[in-house]
C-alpha positions in Angstrom: 0.0 0.0 0.0 1.2 3.5 -0.7 2.2 5.1 2.6 0.5 8.3 1.7 -2.9 6.6 1.8 -1.9 4.3 4.7 -1.6 7.4 6.9 -5.0 8.6 5.9 -6.4 5.5 7.7 -4.9 6.5 11.0 -6.7 8.6 13.6 -4.8 11.9 13.0 -6.0 15.3 12.0 -6.1 16.7 8.5 -3.3 19.2 9.2 -0.9 16.4 10.1 -1.8 14.6 6.9 -1.3 17.8 4.9 2.2 18.4 6.4 3.1 14.7 5.7 2.1 15.0 2.1 4.2 18.2 1.7 7.2 16.4 3.1 6.7 13.5 0.8 6.4 15.8 -2.2 9.6 17.7 -1.3 11.5 14.4 -0.8 10.2 13.1 -4.2 11.2 16.4 -5.9 14.7 16.2 -4.4 15.1 12.6 -5.5 14.0 13.4 -9.0 16.6 16.2 -9.2 19.3 13.9 -8.0 18.4 11.1 -10.3 18.1 13.5 -13.3 21.6 14.7 -13.0 23.3 11.3 -13.2 26.7 12.9 -12.7 29.9 10.9 -13.3 32.8 12.4 -11.3 35.6 10.9 -13.4 36.0 10.5 -17.1 39.4 8.7 -17.2 43.0 8.8 -16.2 43.7 12.0 -18.1 40.7 14.0 -17.2 37.8 14.7 -14.8 34.3 15.7 -15.8 30.6 15.6 -15.3 27.6 15.4 -17.5 24.1 16.4 -16.3 20.5 16.4 -17.7 19.9 19.7 -16.1 22.2 22.9 -16.2 25.3 22.6 -14.1 25.8 25.1 -11.3 29.1 26.9 -10.7 29.7 24.8 -7.6 29.4 21.5 -9.6 31.6 22.8 -12.3 34.3 24.1 -9.9 34.4 20.7 -8.2 35.9 19.0 -11.3 37.2 21.9 -13.4 38.7 24.5 -11.1 40.8 25.9 -14.0 37.6 27.5 -15.4 37.7 29.8 -12.3 41.4 30.6 -12.3 42.0 34.2 -11.1 45.2 34.6 -13.0 46.9 33.0 -16.0 49.7 30.5 -15.7 53.1 32.2 -14.8 54.4 31.2 -18.3 52.2 33.7 -20.0 53.7 37.0 -21.1 52.3 40.5 -20.6 50.8 40.4 -24.1 48.4 37.6 -23.0 45.0 39.1 -22.3 43.5 37.2 -19.4 39.8 36.7 -19.2 38.8 33.6 -17.1 36.5 31.1 -18.7 34.1 31.7 -15.8 33.6 35.3 -17.0 32.8 34.1 -20.5 30.5 31.4 -19.1 28.6 34.1 -17.2 28.2 36.1 -20.5 27.0 33.0 -22.3 24.4 32.2 -19.5 23.0 35.7 -19.9 22.5 35.0 -23.6 20.6 31.8 -22.7 23.4 29.2 -23.1 23.6 26.8 -20.2 26.4 24.2 -19.5 25.4 20.5 -19.3 28.8 19.0 -19.4 32.3 19.9 -18.4 35.7 18.2 -18.4 39.2 19.2 -17.4 42.5 17.7 -18.4 45.0 16.6 -15.8 48.6 17.8 -15.7 51.7 16.1 -14.5 53.5 19.4 -14.1 53.3 20.7 -10.5 51.2 23.8 -10.1 49.7 23.7 -13.6 46.5 21.7 -12.9 44.7 25.0 -12.0 45.2 26.3 -15.5 44.9 23.2 -17.8 42.7 22.7 -20.8 38.9 22.4 -20.2 35.8 21.8 -22.3 32.2 22.9 -21.8 29.2 21.7 -23.8 26.3 24.1 -23.7 22.7 24.2 -25.0 20.5 27.2 -25.6 17.3 27.6 -23.6 15.3 27.7 -26.8 16.7 24.4 -28.0 13.9 21.8 -28.5 14.5 18.6 -26.5 14.4 15.9 -29.2 16.2 12.6 -29.5 19.3 14.6 -30.6 20.0 18.1 -29.2 22.5 20.5 -30.8 25.2 21.8 -28.5 28.0 24.4 -28.5 31.4 23.1 -27.5 33.7 25.6 -25.8 37.4 24.7 -25.3 40.0 26.9 -23.5 43.0 26.9 -21.2 44.9 29.4 -19.1 48.3 27.9 -19.6 48.8 28.8 -23.3 47.9 25.4 -24.7 44.6 26.6 -26.3 42.8 29.7 -27.5 39.1 29.9 -27.0 37.6 27.4 -29.5 33.9 27.1 -30.4 32.6 24.0 -32.2 29.2 22.5 -33.2 28.1 19.4 -31.4 25.2 17.0 -30.9 24.1 15.2 -27.8 22.1 11.9 -28.2 20.0 11.2 -25.2 19.4 7.5 -25.7 23.1 6.6 -25.3 24.2 9.8 -23.5 26.7 10.3 -26.4 28.3 13.7 -27.1 29.3 14.1 -30.8 31.4 16.7 -32.5 30.5 17.8 -36.0 33.1 17.6 -38.8 35.3 20.1 -40.5 32.6 21.4 -42.8 31.0 23.3 -39.9 32.2 26.4 -38.0 35.4 25.9 -35.9 36.0 29.3 -34.5 39.1 30.2 -32.5 39.3 33.4 -30.4 42.8 34.4 -29.3 43.6 35.7 -25.9 43.6 39.4 -26.8 41.0 42.1 -27.3 37.4 41.9 -26.2 37.4 38.1 -25.6 34.0 37.7 -23.9 32.1 39.5 -26.6 34.0 37.7 -29.3 33.2 34.3 -27.8 29.5 35.2 -27.5 29.5 36.3 -31.1 31.2 33.0 -32.0 28.5 31.1 -30.1 25.8 32.6 -32.3 27.8 31.8 -35.4 27.9 28.2 -34.3 24.2 28.2 -33.7 23.7 29.0 -37.4 25.0 25.5 -38.2 22.3 23.8 -36.1 19.7 23.6 -38.9 22.2 22.2 -41.3 23.3 19.7 -38.7 19.7 18.5 -38.2 19.2 18.1 -41.9 22.4 16.0 -42.1 21.3 13.8 -39.2 18.0 13.2 -41.0 19.8 12.2 -44.1 22.0 9.7 -42.1 18.8 8.3 -40.6 17.3 7.7 -44.0 20.4 6.1 -45.5 20.2 2.3 -45.3 23.4 0.5 -44.7 23.9 -3.2 -45.5 26.1 -5.3 -43.2 29.0 -5.4 -45.7 28.9 -1.6 -45.9 28.8 -1.3 -42.2 31.9 -3.4 -41.9 33.7 -1.2 -44.4 32.6 1.8 -42.3 33.9 0.1 -39.1 37.2 -0.8 -40.7 37.7 2.9 -41.8 36.9 4.0 -38.2 39.5 1.7 -36.8 42.1 3.2 -39.1 41.2 6.6 -37.6 41.7 5.3 -34.1 44.8 3.2 -34.5 47.9 4.1 -36.5 49.2 0.6 -36.3 47.4 -2.8 -36.1 44.1 -2.5 -34.3 43.6 -4.8 -31.3 40.0 -5.7 -32.4 38.4 -6.6 -35.7 35.8 -4.2 -37.3 32.9 -6.5 -36.3 33.6 -5.6 -32.6 32.8 -1.9 -33.3 29.4 -3.0 -34.7 28.4 -4.5 -31.4 25.0 -3.0 -30.5 24.4 -1.9 -26.9 20.7 -1.1 -27.1 17.5 -1.8 -29.1 17.3 1.7 -30.5 20.3 1.0 -32.8 19.0 -2.2 -34.3 17.7 -0.6 -37.6 20.4 -0.8 -40.3 20.9 2.8 -41.3 24.0 5.1 -41.4 23.0 7.1 -38.3 22.7 4.0 -36.1 25.9 2.6 -37.4 27.8 5.8 -36.8 26.5 6.0 -33.2 27.3 2.4 -32.4 30.8 2.7 -33.8 31.4 6.1 -32.2 30.2 4.9 -28.8 32.3 1.7 -28.9 35.5 3.6 -29.9 35.1 6.5 -27.5 34.0 4.5 -24.4 36.3 1.5 -25.1 36.0 -1.7 -23.1 36.0 -4.0 -26.1 38.0 -7.2 -25.7 40.7 -8.1 -28.3 44.3 -9.1 -28.7 47.5 -6.9 -29.0 50.3 -7.4 -31.5 51.9 -10.0 -29.2 48.7 -12.1 -29.3 47.8 -11.4 -25.6 44.4 -10.5 -24.5 43.7 -6.8 -24.1 40.8 -4.3 -23.7 40.4 -1.1 -25.7 40.8 2.1 -23.7 38.3 4.9 -23.5 39.2 8.2 -25.1 39.8 10.6 -22.2 42.0 13.3 -23.7 40.1 16.4 -24.8 42.2 16.9 -27.9 41.9 13.2 -29.0 38.2 13.1 -28.3 37.5 16.2 -30.4 39.8 15.1 -33.2 38.5 11.6 -33.4 34.8 12.7 -33.1 35.2 15.2 -36.0 37.0 12.5 -38.1 34.1 10.0 -37.5 31.5 12.6 -38.4 33.4 13.4 -41.6 33.7 9.7 -42.4 29.9 9.4 -42.0 29.3 12.3 -44.3 31.5 10.7 -47.0 29.6 7.4 -46.7 26.4 9.3 -47.1 27.7 10.9 -50.3 28.6 7.5 -51.7 25.1 6.2 -50.9 23.2 9.0 -52.7 
């Protein structure tokens, strides 16, 4: 029996029941908020990050990416380096309706540099319609000189919690650390938004492009060559291993997502060049993640061209 109704059978006054119901409602709301976030506090050996289904707060971001809130640049930067912390840019983007849903920060083996290392934010606009795939703006920066402000187009797929990066045919805007950085980054964000309609059209084409098994194997083989310069520890078929029912239909979009997820998340069993058992590693580096994601998207576009 539901406890809410069980208490109604007890000899207590209506005010007590009302207060009890309010307490239950508050606890339920709190649990819903906690479950909705589904935060992961570690991405891998080379980075820390969190992904949420609701906008991240500054406290949550700071917990895993303190470099975003650095008050000064790294000591290696010269006087020509215009310092605007990413937190200031983030505040400006929030005022324009862009909210962060994911953040990750790279680690550093150099003592005293971890507070300035490269970090990445994935943001969505408040007017973005929540569909199976939602467009995102990807913001990359550092305060140690390893990166300018970089803005990219991305897509987040809810069913598999996958974050994709669109290929080289879309805006890839870099804002150097000089001049009016905050305004330039906000302007770049709106430029990236202009890509979203095109991205949605491309996704629809991927979804309506059938892909036979031999074609999917060719796609997976090409994807392996993007991931491994030498002999891959797994055969292409392993990349086609489906993790959920939503990806059963044989089309280019599903094949791309299955391959992308298996490559980025790793965990596939195979054999190394010595013939020993091994497991593929997840992609944790920000640079490698972005580079490989863009290459996989471009590969998918090329396959779509061949299928037209």
